[in-house]
C-alpha positions as CSV (number, residue, x, y, z in Angstrom):
1,M,0.0,0.0,0.0
2,N,1.2,3.5,-0.7
3,G,0.6,6.5,1.6
4,Y,-2.7,7.5,0.0
5,E,-4.1,4.0,0.2
6,H,-3.2,3.9,3.9
7,Y,-4.9,7.2,4.4
8,Q,-8.1,6.0,2.6
9,R,-8.1,2.8,4.7
10,A,-7.7,4.9,7.9
11,E,-10.7,7.0,7.0
12,E,-12.7,3.9,6.2
13,L,-11.9,2.4,9.5
14,A,-12.6,5.6,11.4
15,A,-16.0,5.8,9.8
16,K,-16.6,2.1,10.6
17,A,-15.7,2.6,14.3
18,E,-18.7,4.9,14.8
19,G,-21.1,2.1,14.4
20,S,-18.9,-0.8,15.4
21,Y,-19.4,-3.2,18.3
22,D,-15.8,-2.7,19.3
23,P,-14.9,0.9,18.3
24,A,-11.6,0.9,20.2
25,A,-10.2,-1.9,18.1
26,V,-11.3,-0.3,14.8
27,T,-10.0,3.0,16.0
28,A,-6.7,1.4,16.8
29,L,-6.5,0.0,13.3
30,A,-7.3,3.4,11.8
31,N,-4.5,4.9,13.9
32,V,-2.1,2.3,12.5
33,H,-3.1,3.1,8.9
34,A,-2.8,6.8,9.6
35,T,0.6,6.4,11.0
36,L,1.7,4.3,8.0
37,A,0.3,7.0,5.7
38,L,2.4,9.6,7.5
39,A,5.6,7.4,7.3
40,S,4.9,6.8,3.6
41,A,4.5,10.5,2.9
42,I,7.8,11.3,4.6
43,T,9.5,8.5,2.6
44,D,8.0,9.8,-0.6
45,A,9.2,13.4,0.2
46,N,12.7,12.2,1.0
47,R,12.8,10.2,-2.3
48,F,11.5,13.2,-4.2
49,R,14.2,15.4,-2.7
50,E,17.0,12.9,-3.6
51,E,15.6,12.6,-7.2
52,L,15.4,16.4,-7.4
53,Y,19.1,16.8,-6.5
54,A,20.1,14.0,-8.9
55,G,18.1,15.5,-11.7
56,N,20.0,18.7,-11.3
57,G,23.3,16.9,-11.2
58,E,23.9,17.8,-7.6
59,E,24.6,15.9,-4.4
60,P,22.1,16.5,-1.5
61,P,23.8,18.4,1.4
62,A,25.1,16.2,4.1
63,R,23.0,15.7,7.2
64,T,25.5,17.5,9.4
65,E,25.4,20.5,7.0
66,R,21.6,20.6,7.2
67,K,21.7,20.5,11.0
68,R,24.3,23.3,11.1
69,R,22.2,25.4,8.8
70,A,19.0,24.7,10.9
71,S,20.9,25.6,14.0
72,A,22.2,28.8,12.5
73,K,18.7,29.8,11.4
74,S,17.3,29.1,15.0
75,R,20.2,31.1,16.5
76,D,19.5,34.0,14.1
77,A,15.8,33.9,14.8
78,A,16.5,34.0,18.6
79,N,18.8,36.9,18.1
80,D,16.2,38.8,16.0
81,Y,13.6,38.2,18.7
82,L,15.9,39.5,21.4
């Protein structure tokens, strides 16, 4: 199943839980599918990012470089606030 199919299944199960004999079990299944949909969406976004860099003939920035840039942005935002 892809992310969209997991999302659809989660919605179906959530709707089914309203009239179910055991709504807790059906709701738990809906939660599982919703979580899988989110994980799939993140994976798809990461794959898209990698393909985007590859299509432009570039290497994605290293994880440590991304963390450094995020840290610098946070530091700058804090300094701007103060």
